[in-house]
Backbone as a printed PyTorch tensor [residue, N CA C, xyz], in Angstrom:
tensor([[[-26.0510, 191.8920, -39.4570],
         [-24.8280, 191.8060, -40.2200],
         [-24.7910, 190.1960, -40.6120]],

        [[-24.4890, 189.9670, -41.7350],
         [-24.5500, 188.4990, -42.3280],
         [-23.2690, 188.0610, -42.1830]],

        [[-23.2680, 186.9350, -41.4590],
         [-22.0500, 186.1460, -41.1000],
         [-22.0250, 184.6530, -41.5520]],

        [[-21.0730, 184.3210, -42.4410],
         [-21.1460, 183.0280, -42.9720],
         [-20.3650, 182.0110, -41.9170]],

        [[-20.8250, 180.9620, -41.6050],
         [-20.4480, 180.0540, -40.5080],
         [-19.7690, 178.8550, -41.3340]],

        [[-18.5630, 178.7840, -41.3270],
         [-17.8090, 177.7270, -42.2230],
         [-17.4340, 176.4740, -40.9230]],

        [[-18.0910, 175.3720, -41.3540],
         [-18.0450, 174.3110, -40.4580],
         [-17.7900, 173.1480, -41.0260]],

        [[-16.9680, 172.0330, -40.7140],
         [-16.6860, 170.8280, -41.4600],
         [-18.0630, 169.9300, -41.4770]],

        [[-18.1510, 169.1710, -42.8080],
         [-19.1860, 168.2900, -42.9550],
         [-19.0420, 166.9680, -42.9870]],

        [[-17.9800, 166.6680, -43.9940],
         [-17.7480, 165.5090, -44.6980],
         [-17.3190, 164.2370, -43.7900]],

        [[-16.4430, 164.6760, -42.7180],
         [-15.9740, 163.6740, -41.7820],
         [-17.2370, 163.1180, -40.9240]],

        [[-18.2060, 163.5800, -40.6650],
         [-19.3340, 163.1030, -39.9410],
         [-20.6190, 163.9470, -40.3310]],

        [[-21.0930, 163.7130, -41.2930],
         [-22.2170, 164.5690, -41.7880],
         [-23.3010, 164.7070, -40.6610]],

        [[-24.0260, 163.7540, -40.1900],
         [-24.8970, 163.8500, -39.2820],
         [-24.4570, 164.4880, -37.9170]],

        [[-23.4300, 163.9990, -37.4760],
         [-22.9840, 164.8080, -36.1670],
         [-22.6310, 166.2760, -36.5660]],

        [[-21.8210, 166.5190, -37.5400],
         [-21.5990, 167.9470, -37.9200],
         [-22.8400, 168.8640, -38.2390]],

        [[-23.8130, 168.0900, -38.6730],
         [-25.0150, 168.9090, -38.9980],
         [-25.5340, 169.4920, -37.4030]],

        [[-25.5710, 168.5250, -36.4880],
         [-26.0060, 168.7540, -35.2090],
         [-25.2940, 169.9350, -34.6240]],

        [[-23.8940, 169.7790, -34.5430],
         [-22.8890, 170.7350, -34.1590],
         [-23.2060, 172.2610, -34.8280]],

        [[-23.3530, 172.1580, -36.1630],
         [-23.6320, 173.4360, -36.8740],
         [-24.8470, 174.1900, -36.4660]],

        [[-25.6940, 173.3960, -36.0910],
         [-27.1850, 173.7850, -35.5760],
         [-26.9450, 174.4540, -34.1720]],

        [[-26.2680, 173.7570, -33.4380],
         [-26.0820, 174.2680, -32.0530],
         [-25.2750, 175.5930, -32.0610]],

        [[-24.3290, 175.4890, -32.9850],
         [-23.5860, 176.8620, -33.1410],
         [-24.2360, 177.8240, -33.6050]],

        [[-25.0480, 177.6760, -34.6960],
         [-26.0280, 178.7050, -35.2090],
         [-26.7680, 179.2500, -34.1890]],

        [[-27.5180, 178.4810, -33.4960],
         [-28.4690, 178.7630, -32.2880],
         [-27.9250, 179.6280, -31.3130]],

        [[-26.4900, 179.1160, -30.8730],
         [-25.6710, 179.8800, -29.8210],
         [-25.5250, 181.2100, -30.2430]],

        [[-25.0610, 181.3790, -31.4620],
         [-24.5510, 182.7230, -32.0880],
         [-25.9630, 183.6590, -32.1230]],

        [[-27.1070, 183.2130, -32.5960],
         [-28.2750, 183.9550, -32.5200],
         [-28.6050, 184.5550, -30.9390]],

        [[-28.4220, 183.5610, -30.0220],
         [-28.7200, 184.0650, -28.7170],
         [-27.6300, 184.9400, -28.1800]],

        [[-26.3290, 184.8560, -28.4890],
         [-25.4440, 185.5700, -28.0100],
         [-25.1560, 187.0790, -28.7220]],

        [[-25.2990, 186.9680, -29.9620],
         [-25.3310, 188.2750, -30.9750],
         [-26.4970, 188.5220, -31.8760]],

        [[-27.4140, 189.2210, -31.2010],
         [-28.7300, 189.5580, -31.6950],
         [-28.6460, 190.2470, -33.2790]],

        [[-27.4220, 190.8140, -33.4920],
         [-27.0580, 191.8350, -34.6330],
         [-26.6480, 190.8160, -35.6950]],

        [[-26.3880, 189.5570, -35.4350],
         [-25.7240, 188.7310, -36.4540],
         [-26.8020, 187.8230, -36.9120]],

        [[-26.9090, 187.6950, -38.4080],
         [-27.6290, 186.5990, -38.9300],
         [-26.5770, 185.4550, -39.4280]],

        [[-26.8340, 184.5250, -38.8390],
         [-25.8780, 183.5220, -39.3910],
         [-26.2920, 182.9590, -40.3830]],

        [[-25.2630, 182.6590, -41.5230],
         [-25.6510, 181.6600, -42.7930],
         [-24.7140, 180.6240, -42.7120]],

        [[-25.4210, 179.5040, -42.4500],
         [-24.7200, 178.0770, -42.4440],
         [-24.9880, 177.2550, -43.6110]],

        [[-23.9200, 177.1050, -44.3950],
         [-24.1710, 176.2800, -45.5200],
         [-24.3820, 174.9650, -45.2070]],

        [[-23.8180, 174.4090, -43.9950],
         [-24.0530, 173.1180, -43.5050],
         [-25.6350, 172.8340, -43.3940]],

        [[-26.4330, 173.7400, -42.8000],
         [-27.7940, 173.6560, -42.5740],
         [-28.6180, 174.0650, -43.9140]],

        [[-27.9340, 174.9420, -44.7170],
         [-28.6510, 175.4270, -45.9310],
         [-28.6540, 174.2100, -47.0320]],

        [[-27.3910, 173.4640, -47.0760],
         [-27.5040, 172.2340, -48.1280],
         [-27.4680, 170.9160, -47.6120]],

        [[-28.2310, 170.8000, -46.2920],
         [-28.2420, 169.4150, -45.8450],
         [-28.8230, 168.5040, -46.5690]],

        [[-29.7730, 168.9450, -47.7090],
         [-30.2690, 167.8900, -48.5550],
         [-29.6270, 167.3550, -49.5920]],

        [[-28.3400, 167.7840, -49.7330],
         [-27.4650, 167.1010, -50.6900],
         [-26.4680, 165.9770, -49.8720]],

        [[-26.5020, 164.9480, -50.4340],
         [-25.8500, 163.7060, -49.8590],
         [-24.9920, 163.1990, -50.6750]],

        [[-24.9780, 163.3300, -51.7310],
         [-24.0820, 162.4570, -52.8760],
         [-22.6210, 163.1980, -52.8270]],

        [[-21.5530, 162.4550, -52.4940],
         [-20.2130, 163.0480, -52.8000],
         [-19.8540, 163.5930, -54.0070]],

        [[-20.3570, 163.1110, -55.1520],
         [-20.3070, 163.7890, -56.6530],
         [-20.8370, 164.9290, -56.6240]],

        [[-21.6320, 165.4340, -55.5980],
         [-22.2800, 166.9360, -55.7400],
         [-21.5790, 167.8260, -55.1450]],

        [[-20.4240, 167.3800, -54.2370],
         [-19.5690, 168.3020, -53.5870],
         [-19.0160, 169.5810, -54.3190]],

        [[-18.6620, 169.3260, -55.4570],
         [-18.1380, 170.4910, -56.3230],
         [-19.0410, 171.7030, -56.4170]],

        [[-20.4640, 171.1700, -56.8550],
         [-21.6110, 172.1250, -56.8410],
         [-21.6610, 172.7450, -55.7280]],

        [[-21.8290, 171.9700, -54.6180],
         [-22.1710, 172.4920, -53.4140],
         [-21.0240, 173.6590, -53.0590]],

        [[-19.7950, 173.3420, -53.1790],
         [-18.8190, 174.3760, -52.8620],
         [-19.0240, 175.5260, -53.5800]],

        [[-19.2710, 175.2360, -54.8210],
         [-19.4870, 176.5190, -55.6770],
         [-20.6390, 177.5400, -55.2500]],

        [[-21.6170, 176.8680, -54.6170],
         [-22.6020, 177.5960, -54.1020],
         [-22.3070, 178.2320, -52.7030]],

        [[-21.4750, 177.5250, -52.1020],
         [-20.9520, 178.1730, -50.7820],
         [-20.1880, 179.2520, -51.0800]],

        [[-19.3510, 179.5400, -52.0930],
         [-18.4210, 180.4120, -52.2430],
         [-19.1190, 181.6940, -52.7300]],

        [[-20.2610, 181.3810, -53.5220],
         [-21.1310, 182.5020, -53.8670],
         [-21.9390, 183.0210, -52.9060]],

        [[-22.3880, 182.2690, -52.0810],
         [-22.9050, 182.8010, -50.5590],
         [-22.1380, 183.3610, -49.8910]],

        [[-20.8440, 182.9080, -49.6460],
         [-19.8940, 183.5100, -48.7990],
         [-19.7430, 184.9770, -49.2850]],

        [[-19.4450, 185.3460, -50.3680],
         [-18.9920, 186.4980, -51.1300],
         [-20.1840, 187.5240, -50.6900]],

        [[-21.4070, 187.1130, -50.4180],
         [-22.6440, 188.0170, -50.0400],
         [-22.4490, 188.4550, -48.5930]],

        [[-21.7510, 187.8300, -47.8660],
         [-21.7270, 187.8430, -46.3720],
         [-20.6210, 189.0100, -46.0060]],

        [[-20.7060, 189.4980, -44.6480],
         [-19.7790, 190.5000, -44.3480],
         [-18.5560, 190.0520, -43.7360]],

        [[-18.7660, 188.8030, -43.0460],
         [-17.7760, 188.2060, -42.2670],
         [-17.7710, 186.5900, -42.4680]],

        [[-16.7060, 186.0090, -42.2780],
         [-16.6550, 184.5870, -42.2830],
         [-16.0200, 184.1230, -40.7360]],

        [[-16.9410, 183.2700, -40.0190],
         [-16.5410, 182.6500, -38.8670],
         [-16.3500, 181.4610, -39.0970]],

        [[-14.9940, 180.8320, -38.7130],
         [-14.7210, 179.5370, -38.8350],
         [-15.1340, 178.8250, -37.5000]],

        [[-15.6090, 177.6260, -37.5090],
         [-16.1590, 176.9380, -36.4720],
         [-15.7090, 175.6050, -36.3190]],

        [[-16.0130, 174.8350, -35.2180],
         [-15.5710, 173.3220, -35.1120],
         [-14.2250, 173.2040, -35.3910]],

        [[-13.7130, 171.9580, -35.9790],
         [-12.3630, 171.6140, -36.3960],
         [-12.0950, 172.1000, -37.5790]],

        [[-12.3230, 173.5290, -38.1650],
         [-12.0510, 174.1170, -39.5080],
         [-10.8490, 173.7160, -39.9210]],

        [[ -9.8690, 173.4680, -39.1220],
         [ -8.5280, 173.2840, -39.6480],
         [ -8.2810, 171.9850, -40.2980]],

        [[ -9.0990, 171.1800, -39.9570],
         [ -9.1240, 169.7580, -40.4740],
         [ -9.8820, 169.4020, -41.6820]],

        [[-10.6680, 170.5870, -42.3270],
         [-11.5370, 170.5250, -43.3640],
         [-11.2130, 171.1930, -44.4980]],

        [[-11.1310, 170.5190, -45.7910],
         [-10.4930, 170.9110, -46.9240],
         [-11.7150, 172.1410, -47.3500]],

        [[-12.9450, 171.8300, -47.2690],
         [-13.8810, 172.8950, -47.5950],
         [-13.9440, 174.2010, -46.6780]],

        [[-13.6150, 174.0970, -45.3590],
         [-13.2940, 175.2330, -44.7000],
         [-12.1130, 176.0080, -44.9900]],

        [[-11.0920, 175.3650, -45.3840],
         [ -9.8060, 175.8510, -45.5600],
         [-10.0640, 176.7080, -47.0950]],

        [[-10.8780, 176.0440, -47.8740],
         [-11.1430, 176.7000, -49.2200],
         [-11.9270, 177.8840, -49.0790]],

        [[-12.9160, 177.9090, -48.0520],
         [-13.8410, 178.9210, -47.7170],
         [-13.0800, 180.1080, -47.0620]],

        [[-12.0980, 179.9160, -46.3660],
         [-11.1660, 180.7680, -45.4890],
         [-10.2450, 181.3910, -46.8260]],

        [[ -9.7500, 180.7420, -47.6880],
         [ -9.0080, 181.2650, -48.7610],
         [-10.0030, 182.5290, -49.7530]],

        [[-11.1130, 181.9890, -50.0580],
         [-12.0410, 182.6850, -50.6800],
         [-12.4640, 184.1040, -50.0510]],

        [[-12.4970, 183.8760, -48.6150],
         [-12.8710, 185.0790, -47.9540],
         [-11.5310, 186.0140, -47.9680]],

        [[-10.5520, 185.5160, -47.9420],
         [ -9.2590, 186.3300, -47.6590],
         [ -9.0190, 187.0860, -49.1450]],

        [[ -9.2770, 186.0540, -49.9680],
         [ -9.1470, 186.9260, -51.5150],
         [-10.1770, 187.7250, -51.6730]],

        [[-11.3100, 187.6180, -51.2190],
         [-12.3850, 188.7290, -51.3160],
         [-12.3400, 189.6620, -50.4890]],

        [[-11.3650, 190.0500, -49.4730],
         [-11.2680, 190.9340, -48.4890],
         [-12.3620, 190.8610, -47.4000]],

        [[-12.9120, 189.6510, -47.1850],
         [-13.9620, 189.3700, -46.2070],
         [-13.2790, 188.9910, -44.8360]],

        [[-13.5150, 189.8860, -43.8290],
         [-12.7850, 189.4950, -42.5140],
         [-13.0420, 187.8740, -41.9120]],

        [[-12.0940, 187.3560, -41.6350],
         [-12.1210, 186.0000, -41.1210],
         [-11.7720, 185.9630, -39.4670]],

        [[-12.5720, 185.1860, -39.0250],
         [-12.7850, 185.1790, -37.5020],
         [-12.7740, 183.5930, -37.0250]],

        [[-12.2440, 183.3400, -35.6580],
         [-12.4310, 182.1610, -35.2930],
         [-13.6140, 182.2480, -34.1340]],

        [[-14.4840, 181.2860, -34.4550],
         [-15.7210, 181.2900, -33.1500],
         [-15.6650, 180.0760, -32.6070]],

        [[-15.5370, 179.8990, -31.2340],
         [-15.5250, 178.7220, -30.6610],
         [-16.4670, 178.8870, -29.4320]],

        [[-17.3520, 177.7650, -29.1440],
         [-18.2670, 177.8240, -27.9750],
         [-17.2690, 177.5530, -26.8430]],

        [[-18.0780, 177.7100, -25.3780],
         [-17.3810, 177.2870, -24.3480],
         [-16.7070, 176.0340, -24.3390]],

        [[-15.7310, 175.8410, -23.5540],
         [-14.8420, 174.5670, -23.6640],
         [-15.9310, 173.2850, -23.4270]],

        [[-15.3840, 172.2940, -24.0330],
         [-16.1740, 171.1530, -24.0380],
         [-15.2690, 170.0730, -23.6620]],

        [[-15.7040, 169.2240, -22.7300],
         [-14.8590, 168.2000, -22.3470],
         [-14.4100, 167.2090, -23.4960]],

        [[-13.1660, 167.0650, -23.6020],
         [-12.6470, 166.1430, -24.7010],
         [-12.3080, 166.9180, -25.9740]],

        [[-12.3340, 168.2490, -25.9680],
         [-12.1090, 169.0090, -27.0210],
         [-10.4370, 168.9550, -27.2540]],

        [[-10.2340, 169.2840, -28.4410],
         [ -8.7860, 169.1170, -28.7740],
         [ -8.0540, 170.4130, -28.1220]],

        [[ -6.8750, 170.5160, -27.8700],
         [ -5.7260, 171.4790, -27.4200],
         [ -6.1470, 172.6940, -28.3620]],

        [[ -6.0690, 172.5290, -29.6700],
         [ -6.2810, 173.7740, -30.5770],
         [ -7.5960, 174.4410, -30.3270]],

        [[ -8.7110, 173.6810, -30.1380],
         [ -9.8620, 174.1590, -30.0570],
         [ -9.9780, 175.0320, -28.5780]],

        [[ -9.1650, 174.5460, -27.4650],
         [ -9.3030, 175.1140, -26.3760],
         [ -8.3060, 176.2100, -26.3700]],

        [[ -7.2090, 176.5350, -27.0840],
         [ -6.3630, 177.4400, -27.0910],
         [ -6.8890, 178.5870, -27.8370]],

        [[ -7.7990, 178.3840, -28.8780],
         [ -8.3880, 179.5160, -29.7670],
         [ -9.3680, 180.4270, -28.9670]],

        [[ -9.9370, 179.6150, -27.7360],
         [-11.1780, 180.2070, -27.0500],
         [-10.6990, 181.5650, -26.5150]],

        [[-11.4780, 182.5080, -26.4850],
         [-11.2560, 183.8690, -26.0410],
         [-12.2170, 184.0310, -24.4400]],

        [[-11.5830, 183.6050, -23.5670],
         [-12.2810, 183.7080, -22.2680],
         [-13.5610, 182.8870, -22.0690]],

        [[-14.4690, 183.4320, -21.3670],
         [-15.8030, 182.7130, -21.2840],
         [-16.9540, 183.1990, -22.2250]],

        [[-16.5820, 184.1570, -22.8030],
         [-17.7510, 184.9150, -23.3750],
         [-18.0600, 184.3900, -24.9530]],

        [[-17.1150, 183.6930, -25.3780],
         [-17.0380, 182.9670, -26.4770],
         [-17.0710, 184.0200, -27.8110]],

        [[-16.3510, 185.1320, -27.6010],
         [-16.2820, 186.1240, -28.5290],
         [-15.4440, 185.5250, -29.7030]],

        [[-15.6000, 186.0600, -31.0180],
         [-14.9700, 185.3400, -32.0470],
         [-13.5810, 186.2680, -31.9000]],

        [[-12.6600, 185.3860, -32.6850],
         [-11.1520, 185.9310, -32.4730],
         [-10.8850, 185.9330, -33.9520]],

        [[-10.2450, 187.3380, -34.1480],
         [ -9.8280, 188.0210, -35.5940],
         [ -8.5210, 187.1660, -35.9560]],

        [[ -8.7140, 186.5780, -37.1550],
         [ -7.4980, 186.1620, -37.8730],
         [ -6.7260, 187.3970, -38.5340]],

        [[ -5.3580, 187.5920, -38.2170],
         [ -4.6560, 188.6540, -39.0830],
         [ -4.5600, 187.9560, -40.5010]],

        [[ -4.6190, 188.7830, -41.3450],
         [ -4.5430, 188.4670, -42.8160],
         [ -2.8520, 188.4240, -43.0160]],

        [[ -2.4200, 187.4030, -43.6320],
         [ -0.8180, 187.4030, -43.9660],
         [ -0.5500, 188.3730, -45.0270]],

        [[  0.5680, 188.8950, -45.0850],
         [  1.0370, 190.1050, -46.0280],
         [  1.7270, 189.1530, -47.2680]]])
C-alpha cells in the first residue's frame, strides 16, 4: 500500500528532514505492507522559498497517487500539511494521524493523539 507521509518542513528544514527520515524508517519496520512516500525526503534538494509553490504542486500530484495520507509530526502547525490534508479529503483519500511512541518534551496534542504503545495510525473522521 502506498502511503503519503505529510510532515512539516519549513519551520526547521534540517531537523524536520531527520524526523521524517526516522518516521519513514519506523513505518517500514512496523508495517512491511506499507510503502511510505515522503515528500520531505523526495524533494529535499529544493532549498529556495520561491520554489515552494512548485514543490507543493508536485506534492499534491504525488498524494493523489497514494492510497492513504498519514499526518506526522506537528502537522497541525504546518500550512503545507493542512493543504495536503485538504487535497486528500477532497480526493476521497483516507486521512490518518501517525505518531511515534511518546517523546519527552512532546506537546500535549502529540501525546493525546497517540494510540497505545503500538503507534497505530488513528483515522480522522471526515466532516460532513
